[in-house]
C-alpha positions, 0 to 999 in steps of 0.5 A, a space after each residue: 580350419 578349412 572344414 568346407 574345403 576339406 569336405 568338398 575335396 574329399 567328395 571330389 576324390 571319391 570319383 577315383 575310388 574303384 578305378 584300376 588306374 588314373 584315366 584322363 576322364 576321371 582326372 578331368 571330372 575330379 579336377 573340375 570339382 577341385 577347381 570349384 572347391 578352391 573357388 568356393 574357398 575364396 582362393 585367387 582365380 589365377 592361383 586356382 587356374 595354375 594349380 589345376 593345370 599343374 595337377 592335371 599335367 602331372 596326373 595324366 599319363 602318370 605311371 602309378 606305383 603298384 602299391 598306390 591306388 589311383 586315389 592315393 596317387 592323385 592325392 599325393 600329387 594334390 598334396 605335393 602341389 598344395 605344399 608347393 603353393 604354400 611355400 614348401 617348408 617353414 621359414 622361421 624368424 631371422 634372429 641372426 643379428 646383433 641384439 636387439 633384433 628389431 621385428 616390425 609388425 604392420 597391418 590393418 586395424 582389427 586384424 589382431 596385430 597387437 595381440 599377435 605382438 604379445 603372442 610372438 613375444 611369448 613364443 620367442 621366450 618359450 621356444 627361442 629362449 629370448 628376452 623380448 621388449 615390445 613398443 607401440 607407435 600407434 599414437 592415434 589410439 591410446 587404447 592400443 598402447 594400453 592394450 599392449 602394456 597389459 598383454 606385455 605384463 601377461 606374457 612377461 615381455 618388457 614394455 617400452 612406454 610411449 605417449 600419443 604426444 610423441 612422434 613414431 620415429 622418436 618412440 622407435 629411437 627411444 625404444 631401441 636405446 632402452 632395449 640395448 641398455 636392458 640387453 633385450 634380445 628382441 624388440 617388437 614394434 607394433 605399428 598403427 593400424 587403419 581401417 583402410 590403406 591410405 597414402 598418409 599411413 603408407 608414408 608414416 610406416 615407411 618413415 618408421 621402417 627407416 628409423 627401426 631398420 628391422 630384420 623382420 617386417 611381418 604383415 598381420 592379416 585376418 584370414 577370414 577376410 579372404 581375397 581382401 587379405 591377399 589384396 591388402 598384403 600385396 599393397 603393403 608388400 609394394 610399400 614395405 620390404 615384407 619378410 613374411 606374413 602372419 595369418 590370424 583367426 585361422 581357427 574361425 576360417 572354414 574356407 582358407 582362401 587367404 592361406 592358399 593364395 597369399 604366398 603365391 600372390 605376394 611371394 612372401 612366406 607365411 611364418 605364423 598362424 593364429 589358431 585361437 584367442 588364447 595368448 599361446 595360440 600361435 603356431 609356426 606355419 608348416 606348409 606340408 602339415 597344413 596340406 595334410 590337414 586340408 586333405 583330411 589326413 591330420 597333423 600328427 607332428 604338430 600334435 606330438 609337438 603340442 603334447 611335448 610342450 603342454 602335457 605335464 610329463 611328471 603327472 603323466 609319469 606318475 599316472 603310468 606308474 600308478 596304473 602299472 602298480 595296479 592302483 585305480 584310476 580315480 576322479 583326480 586322475 580324470 580331472 587332470 586328464 580333462 584339464 590337460 585336454 583343455 590346455 591343448 586347445 580342447 576336442 576340436 583342436 585334437 580332432 583337427 590334428 588326428 589322421 582320419 578325424 577331419 569332421 564335416 562342418 555340420 558335425 564339427 559344429 556339434 563338437 565343443 568343449 562345453 561338456 568338458 568345461 562343465 565336467 571339470 567344474 563338477 570335479 572341482 566342486 568335489 573334495 580331494 577325498 571324494 576325488 580319491 574315493 569315488 564310491 563315496 560320491 556314487 553312493 551318496 545322494 546328498 554329496 551329489 546334490 552339494 556337488 551339483 549346486 557348487 558347480 552350477 550343474 544338475 545331478 544328472 550331469 554329476 551322474 554322467 561324469 561318474 559314469 564316464 569315470 567308471 567306463 574309463 576305469 574299466 578300460 584302464 583295468 583292461 590295459 593294465 591286466 597282464 602287462 597291458 600297458 607294456 604291450 601298448 607302449 611296445 605297440 606304439 614303438 615305430 609309429 611315433 618319431 624316435 625318442 618320443 616315448 622315452 622322454 
């Protein structure tokens, strides 16, 4: 996400390196490149003009704190303005109403609306501990109803049946009654999408809104459509009292124009972003964290939250105790670590969120999880005994051939995994020597939020 913009901004900021203070000529030349970078990212022209003007006003003649370099001072101004532009802070869902709280989801066909409904149901269950019912009023596409039914079963949401012979308002009334009877906390309504905005669609969606009386009205938009996304959101906002926006496919959006424009243009907050195809790939939108990622400074808070949520703490604790006792790091441990990495979205997701690890687009294209997936397949083809005692594989050509055949890999691939394990094993031995683990843990204290290491 934002790879092109991050790369261009970082190149622009290099002009400030080596200066003793912020000078007007340096600021103007840098902002010229910032302006071009934002326009290339498909940010709305009106938004770009206002952003550049505000940054210039704040930067020129600013008294710089002694502990900040000119580049750091300028970065801080840009970061603060990016946060303001995207909404200052996360605006969560309003769930303070008598159940079932109705959430209505609207958007064009192909924006990822139905998948977002399922993702949101899963998010509400896992993060807010809510029971969720879902219903589709898309009477024009039977496949959309079936898709939601399948996804609802996958995420454990209660699916309210609907048929193409029913009227949308009739479906809504039935769904609300059923959700009340079953004591569901939330009802999410998936409305019909269209290939384009038309008057018939808008009249129908207004009727659905009146029948549903939703607390939240969320507009789902494909971030990769750039300015089209912003324009469509504006039209929907003129028709419906939107309460927020969900941006989908942000993992494939290297530009980021919609993310930077939509709040300013519509006045509605971005509440969620879709960060992948997996059903759990939905995140709350935090403007301050997104600004940090755009400027190549990572998103360590989101990474910590992801670790807290997805890492198997019991396995991690057992591994730590095992290493502290001087026991070796075996292939089973390596397999567990690789699976945890994949569960957290893989290497690309991790590198996106680590400070200083923002990669240029050319490098990022080379970073993928195919090798990680292949390595897990190789480890899965081993017996438990082989994973616990790696040397019996290292010293046996026949075992390597069997493992390679079973995983669809080559013997060279098997050797690569074994070499990777040997290197990690050496690193673990160094860490555990003379209380190394304890030293590492003590060194982390103060660098992470309170309580993280004790959990």
